[in-house]
C-alpha positions as CSV (number, residue, x, y, z in Angstrom):
1,M,106.2,85.3,121.1
2,S,106.9,84.6,117.4
3,T,106.5,88.2,116.4
4,V,109.8,90.0,115.4
5,V,110.4,93.7,114.5
6,I,113.0,95.0,112.1
7,V,114.2,98.5,112.9
8,G,116.9,100.6,111.5
9,A,119.3,101.7,114.1
10,Q,120.9,104.5,112.1
11,W,119.9,106.8,109.5
12,G,118.4,104.1,107.2
13,D,119.8,102.2,104.2
14,E,121.5,99.7,106.8
15,G,120.7,96.7,104.8
16,K,117.3,95.9,106.4
17,G,116.1,94.0,103.0
18,K,118.7,91.4,103.4
19,V,117.8,90.6,106.9
20,I,114.1,90.9,106.3
21,D,114.3,88.4,103.3
22,Y,116.6,86.2,105.3
23,L,114.1,85.9,108.2
24,A,111.2,85.8,105.8
25,K,112.2,82.4,104.9
26,E,110.6,81.3,108.3
27,A,107.9,84.0,108.5
28,D,104.7,83.3,107.6
29,V,103.6,87.1,107.3
30,V,105.7,90.0,106.4
31,V,104.3,93.5,107.3
32,R,105.4,96.9,106.0
33,G,103.6,99.3,108.4
34,Q,105.0,102.8,107.5
35,G,106.6,105.2,105.0
36,G,106.1,105.0,101.5
37,N,108.0,104.4,98.0
38,N,110.4,107.0,99.1
39,A,112.3,103.9,100.9
40,G,114.0,101.2,99.1
41,H,115.4,97.8,100.2
42,T,118.1,95.9,97.9
43,V,117.6,92.0,98.2
44,V,120.3,89.8,96.3
45,V,118.9,86.2,95.7
46,G,121.4,84.2,93.7
47,D,122.7,86.3,90.9
48,Q,119.5,88.4,91.0
49,K,119.2,91.8,92.5
50,Y,115.7,93.1,93.4
51,A,114.9,96.8,94.3
52,L,111.9,96.7,96.5
53,H,110.1,100.3,97.6
54,L,106.4,99.4,98.6
55,I,106.3,95.8,98.4
56,P,107.3,93.8,101.4
57,S,110.7,91.9,101.2
58,G,108.9,88.6,101.9
59,I,107.5,88.7,98.4
60,L,110.7,86.4,97.3
61,N,109.5,83.9,99.6
62,E,106.5,82.1,97.9
63,N,104.9,80.8,100.8
64,T,105.0,84.4,102.7
65,V,101.9,86.5,103.3
66,N,103.0,90.3,102.3
67,V,101.2,93.0,103.9
68,I,101.1,96.7,103.2
69,G,99.8,98.0,106.3
70,N,97.7,101.0,107.4
71,G,100.6,103.1,108.3
72,V,101.9,103.2,105.0
73,V,101.2,106.1,102.4
74,F,100.5,104.2,99.4
75,D,101.5,105.3,95.8
76,P,99.2,103.2,93.3
77,E,101.5,104.2,90.1
78,G,104.6,102.9,92.0
79,F,102.9,99.9,93.4
80,L,101.8,98.9,89.7
81,N,105.1,99.7,88.3
82,E,106.8,97.7,91.2
83,I,104.5,94.4,90.7
84,E,105.0,94.6,87.0
85,G,108.8,94.6,87.4
86,L,108.5,91.4,89.8
87,K,106.1,89.6,87.4
88,N,108.6,90.1,84.6
89,K,111.0,88.3,86.8
90,G,108.8,85.5,87.4
91,I,107.8,86.3,90.9
92,S,104.4,85.8,92.1
93,I,102.3,88.9,93.4
94,D,99.1,86.9,94.7
95,S,100.4,87.1,98.4
96,I,100.1,90.8,98.5
97,K,97.5,92.0,100.9
98,L,96.8,95.9,101.0
99,S,95.2,97.6,104.1
100,D,91.9,99.6,103.3
101,R,92.9,102.1,106.0
102,A,96.0,103.1,104.1
103,H,96.3,106.7,102.8
104,V,96.9,107.2,99.1
105,V,99.6,109.3,97.5
106,F,98.3,111.4,94.2
107,P,100.2,113.4,91.7
108,Y,99.3,116.8,93.5
109,H,101.3,115.5,96.6
110,R,104.3,115.0,94.5
111,E,104.0,118.3,93.0
112,I,103.3,120.0,96.3
113,D,106.3,118.1,97.7
114,R,108.8,119.4,94.7
115,L,107.6,123.0,95.0
116,A,107.9,123.2,98.9
117,E,111.3,121.6,98.9
118,E,112.6,124.2,95.9
119,A,111.1,126.9,97.9
120,R,113.1,126.2,100.9
121,G,116.3,127.1,98.8
122,A,119.3,126.6,101.0
123,D,117.3,125.2,103.7
124,M,116.4,121.9,101.7
125,I,115.5,119.1,103.9
126,G,116.5,116.4,101.3
127,T,113.1,115.0,100.5
128,T,112.8,112.5,97.9
129,K,109.9,114.3,96.2
130,K,107.8,111.4,96.3
131,G,104.9,113.1,98.0
132,I,105.2,111.3,101.1
133,G,105.3,114.4,103.7
134,P,102.3,116.1,101.9
135,S,100.3,112.8,102.0
136,Y,101.0,112.3,105.6
137,M,100.0,116.1,106.2
138,D,96.6,115.4,104.4
139,K,96.1,112.4,106.9
140,V,96.8,114.4,110.0
141,E,94.8,117.4,108.5
142,R,91.9,114.6,108.1
143,S,91.7,115.4,104.2
144,G,93.4,112.8,103.0
145,I,91.8,109.6,100.8
146,R,92.2,106.3,102.2
147,V,92.5,103.0,100.0
148,C,88.9,102.2,101.1
149,D,87.5,105.4,99.4
150,F,89.9,105.0,96.4
151,V,88.5,101.9,95.4
152,D,84.9,102.7,96.0
153,E,83.4,103.7,92.6
154,E,80.6,105.6,94.1
155,I,82.4,108.1,96.3
156,F,85.9,108.3,94.7
157,E,85.6,110.9,91.9
158,G,83.6,113.3,94.2
159,I,86.1,113.6,96.9
160,F,89.1,113.2,94.4
161,R,88.0,116.2,92.5
162,K,87.4,118.5,95.8
163,Q,91.1,117.5,96.8
164,I,92.3,118.3,93.2
165,A,90.7,121.8,93.4
166,A,92.0,122.4,96.8
167,K,95.4,121.4,96.0
168,N,95.7,123.3,92.5
169,K,94.9,126.5,94.7
170,I,98.1,125.7,97.0
171,I,100.1,124.8,93.8
172,T,99.1,127.9,91.7
173,K,98.5,130.7,94.4
174,I,101.2,129.9,97.0
175,Y,104.0,128.4,94.7
176,N,103.2,129.9,91.2
177,G,102.9,126.5,89.6
178,T,100.9,125.1,87.0
179,A,97.5,123.5,87.9
180,L,97.0,119.8,87.5
181,D,94.4,118.5,85.0
182,A,91.9,117.1,87.2
183,D,90.0,115.1,84.1
184,Q,93.0,113.4,83.3
185,M,94.0,112.4,86.7
186,V,90.3,111.2,87.7
187,A,90.5,108.8,84.6
188,K,94.1,107.6,85.3
189,Y,93.3,106.8,88.8
190,K,90.0,105.3,88.4
191,T,91.9,102.9,86.3
192,F,94.5,102.3,89.0
193,A,91.7,101.5,91.5
194,K,90.2,98.8,89.4
195,L,93.9,97.3,89.2
196,I,94.5,97.5,92.9
197,K,91.0,96.6,94.5
198,P,91.7,92.7,94.1
199,F,94.7,93.4,96.8
200,V,92.5,95.4,99.3
201,T,91.4,93.9,102.5
202,D,91.4,94.8,106.4
203,T,95.1,93.8,107.0
204,S,94.7,94.3,110.7
205,V,92.6,91.0,110.8
206,V,94.8,89.3,108.5
207,V,97.8,90.0,111.0
208,Y,95.7,89.2,113.9
209,D,94.5,86.2,112.9
210,A,97.9,84.9,112.2
211,L,99.1,85.8,115.7
212,Q,96.2,83.8,117.0
213,E,97.1,81.0,115.0
214,G,100.7,81.0,116.2
215,K,102.3,81.9,113.0
216,K,105.4,83.8,112.9
217,V,104.8,87.5,112.1
218,L,107.8,89.8,110.6
219,L,107.3,93.6,110.8
220,E,109.5,95.3,108.2
221,G,110.9,98.6,108.8
222,A,111.8,101.2,106.4
223,Q,114.2,104.3,106.9
224,G,115.9,104.2,110.2
225,T,115.4,105.7,114.0
226,L,117.3,108.8,113.4
227,L,114.7,109.5,110.5
228,D,111.7,109.1,113.1
229,L,109.6,112.1,113.1
230,D,110.0,112.4,117.0
231,Y,113.2,110.6,117.6
232,G,115.4,111.5,114.6
233,T,117.5,114.5,113.7
234,Y,114.4,117.0,113.3
235,P,114.0,118.6,110.6
236,Y,116.1,116.2,108.6
237,V,113.8,113.3,109.2
238,T,111.0,111.3,107.4
239,S,107.3,111.9,108.1
240,S,106.3,108.9,109.9
241,H,107.6,106.5,112.8
242,P,110.2,104.1,111.5
243,T,110.5,102.7,115.2
244,S,109.2,99.7,116.9
245,G,106.2,101.7,118.4
246,G,105.4,103.2,115.0
247,F,105.3,99.5,113.5
248,T,102.5,98.3,116.1
249,I,100.3,101.2,115.1
250,G,101.1,101.0,111.2
251,S,100.2,97.2,111.4
252,G,97.3,97.1,113.6
253,I,98.8,94.9,116.5
254,G,99.5,95.8,120.3
255,P,102.8,96.3,121.8
256,N,102.6,93.3,124.0
257,Q,102.3,91.4,120.8
258,I,106.1,92.0,120.1
259,G,108.5,89.2,120.8
260,E,112.0,90.5,119.2
261,V,113.2,93.7,118.2
262,V,116.3,93.4,115.8
263,G,118.2,96.4,115.3
264,I,119.9,96.5,111.8
265,T,123.2,98.4,112.0
266,K,125.7,98.9,109.5
267,A,129.5,98.0,110.6
268,Y,130.0,101.8,109.9
269,T,127.6,104.8,109.8
270,T,126.0,106.6,106.7
271,R,123.4,109.0,106.0
272,V,121.9,110.8,103.0
273,G,121.0,114.6,103.1
274,K,121.8,117.4,105.4
275,G,122.3,117.5,109.1
276,P,125.1,117.0,111.5
277,F,127.1,113.8,111.5
278,V,129.6,113.4,114.2
279,T,131.7,110.6,112.8
280,E,131.6,111.6,109.0
281,L,134.8,111.1,107.1
282,E,135.0,113.8,104.2
283,N,138.4,112.2,103.1
284,E,139.9,109.1,101.5
285,T,138.8,106.8,104.1
286,G,135.0,108.0,103.7
287,D,135.4,107.6,99.9
288,R,136.9,103.8,100.3
289,I,134.1,103.0,102.4
290,R,131.5,104.5,100.0
291,V,132.8,102.7,97.0
292,A,133.5,99.4,99.1
293,G,129.9,99.4,100.4
294,H,128.3,100.6,97.1
295,E,126.9,103.4,99.2
296,F,124.2,105.1,96.7
297,G,120.6,105.1,97.4
298,T,118.3,102.5,96.2
299,T,115.4,105.1,95.5
300,T,117.6,108.1,94.6
301,G,121.1,107.0,93.6
302,R,122.3,109.6,95.8
303,P,125.8,109.1,97.3
304,R,125.7,108.5,101.0
305,R,127.9,110.5,103.6
306,C,130.2,107.7,105.4
307,G,131.8,107.6,108.5
308,W,132.9,105.2,111.5
309,L,130.6,103.3,113.6
310,D,128.7,105.5,116.1
311,T,127.7,103.6,119.2
312,V,126.0,106.7,121.1
313,I,123.5,106.5,117.9
314,V,123.0,102.6,118.3
315,K,122.7,102.9,122.1
316,Y,120.2,105.5,121.7
317,S,118.1,103.3,119.1
318,A,118.5,100.5,121.4
319,R,116.7,102.5,124.0
320,V,113.8,103.9,122.1
321,N,113.2,100.7,120.2
322,G,113.6,98.3,123.1
323,M,116.0,96.4,120.7
324,T,116.7,92.9,121.9
325,C,119.4,92.2,119.3
326,I,121.9,93.7,116.5
327,A,122.1,92.5,113.1
328,L,125.5,93.9,111.9
329,M,125.5,94.5,108.1
330,L,128.5,94.9,105.6
331,L,131.3,94.0,107.9
332,D,133.2,92.8,104.9
333,V,133.4,96.5,103.8
334,L,135.6,97.2,106.6
335,T,138.2,94.4,105.4
336,G,141.5,96.0,104.5
337,F,141.8,98.7,106.8
338,E,145.1,98.6,109.1
339,T,142.8,100.0,112.0
340,V,139.0,100.5,112.6
341,K,137.5,103.0,115.0
342,I,134.3,103.1,117.0
343,C,132.8,106.2,118.5
344,K,131.9,105.5,122.1
345,G,130.9,109.3,123.1
346,Y,131.1,112.9,122.0
347,K,133.2,115.8,123.0
348,Y,131.1,118.8,123.5
349,G,133.2,121.7,124.7
350,E,134.7,120.4,128.2
351,E,131.7,117.8,128.4
352,T,131.5,114.4,127.5
353,I,128.2,113.3,126.0
354,V,127.1,109.6,126.1
355,N,123.2,110.2,125.2
356,F,122.2,111.3,121.6
357,P,121.1,115.1,121.8
358,A,117.9,116.5,120.4
359,S,119.6,119.8,119.5
360,L,121.4,119.9,116.2
361,N,123.1,123.0,117.3
362,V,124.7,120.9,120.1
363,L,125.1,117.7,117.7
364,G,126.9,119.9,115.1
365,K,129.5,121.0,117.9
366,C,130.2,117.5,119.0
367,E,133.4,115.6,118.3
368,P,133.6,111.9,118.3
369,I,135.6,110.1,121.1
370,Y,136.9,107.0,119.5
371,E,138.2,103.6,120.3
372,E,140.8,102.2,117.9
373,L,141.0,98.7,117.3
374,P,143.4,96.5,114.8
375,G,141.6,95.9,111.6
376,W,141.8,92.7,109.5
377,T,142.9,91.7,105.9
378,E,141.3,88.2,105.4
379,D,138.4,87.7,103.2
380,I,135.5,87.1,105.3
381,S,133.0,86.9,102.5
382,E,132.8,82.9,102.7
383,C,132.8,82.7,106.2
384,T,129.5,80.8,107.3
385,S,130.3,80.7,111.2
386,Y,131.3,83.1,113.7
387,D,134.4,81.0,114.7
388,A,135.5,81.2,111.0
389,L,136.0,85.2,111.2
390,P,139.4,86.5,111.7
391,E,140.4,87.1,115.4
392,N,140.3,91.1,115.0
393,A,136.8,90.9,113.3
394,K,135.5,89.1,116.3
395,A,137.1,91.6,118.8
396,Y,135.4,94.3,116.6
397,I,132.0,92.8,117.1
398,E,132.4,92.1,120.6
399,K,133.5,95.6,121.4
400,I,130.2,96.8,119.8
401,E,128.5,94.4,122.4
402,V,130.3,95.8,125.1
403,L,129.8,99.5,124.1
404,T,126.0,98.9,123.3
405,G,124.9,96.5,125.7
406,I,123.1,94.4,123.0
407,P,124.2,91.0,121.5
408,V,125.0,90.8,118.0
409,K,122.9,87.7,116.7
410,I,123.4,88.4,113.0
411,I,126.4,89.3,110.8
412,S,126.4,89.9,107.3
413,V,129.7,89.3,105.2
414,G,128.1,90.0,101.7
415,P,125.0,91.0,100.1
416,K,123.7,87.4,99.1
417,R,121.4,85.7,101.2
418,S,124.0,82.8,102.0
419,Q,126.4,85.3,103.4
420,T,125.0,85.4,106.7
421,I,126.2,84.3,110.0
422,I,123.7,83.5,112.7
423,R,124.6,83.6,116.2
424,G,121.4,82.9,118.4
425,N,117.5,82.3,117.7
426,I,115.4,85.2,116.4
427,Y,112.0,83.5,116.2
């Protein structure tokens, strides 16, 4: 089976962009199947850094078709800004295909997102305020506007004006905000629709045909398993399903068409926003990891919370995603520590927990049970094979394999595409 799914095995920000870019060298089609421009991938090719949000990371490979699937909530303004940035760097955008079934994010979604988050006060979720949640709400409420309607000149203005009127009532009467200018928005988004229309197609057919022809398809994940609407640390989650099952729906293929599920896992753990974090290091060690790993959000710039690797989380992700292998990222960040720790269970009162709990009340009272291993001081950033790694680094990787039961097939020792060690076939 030549279909590979990339999932985040933690709270997102695991380094998926680099692995996607690396695997996209062999992929014929790369598909983004959920989320919106609240997510971000950073890819480094040579000395050039690319921050991608809506556009699949395969865009940096000229022979790859890049699909924005039906499960994505699509921000036209963000998309146009992103392609302009790519064109300015000499990247062709001709390979982009946008699903006609994707739902569209409009200014009223962003405004309601902002107002709702501010109204929560101390109970803020930590949304990026990109309008993602309100757009998915419209989708579920069956009042959203899909791309096929957005680019239809005959019907768009009528349905758009109805939505603006309805959303202005929410903005003004519930949140005491200022109504948005309907005429201005209609004119602006009509212009956007004309620019976007050439990209629009039935992408489920594009992906299906590629699979029927035996081509290699890569399903690109955004965010991470612990941000999944069902399986994440609810309510501190995203509004979609960044898990393997969610990607099949969001791209229009059946689950039996998936071959490999690669769980992208940092060599430590990070998260952004509120919520319990069992292995969090609120000390000099956490600060050291944050600085060494450049742990600041691609989309928001927010500093990430940092802690030791938590294999309770990784095992949970492996189970709900059907992970077949791990891509271990940012191993180089741990270079120089005298010892490194791996969490293998939680202490909850008198109990030992090995399965990730649903209750945040329970999770917030858990303490990590660590296994401590010797660290390494050797520079691993130039290692190109597993055998070239220091013995203690290899012991760390092998301990992860034992604790999770999942093989580590990819190891990243630096941000560049070339700083990647492959231990087994993916496709």
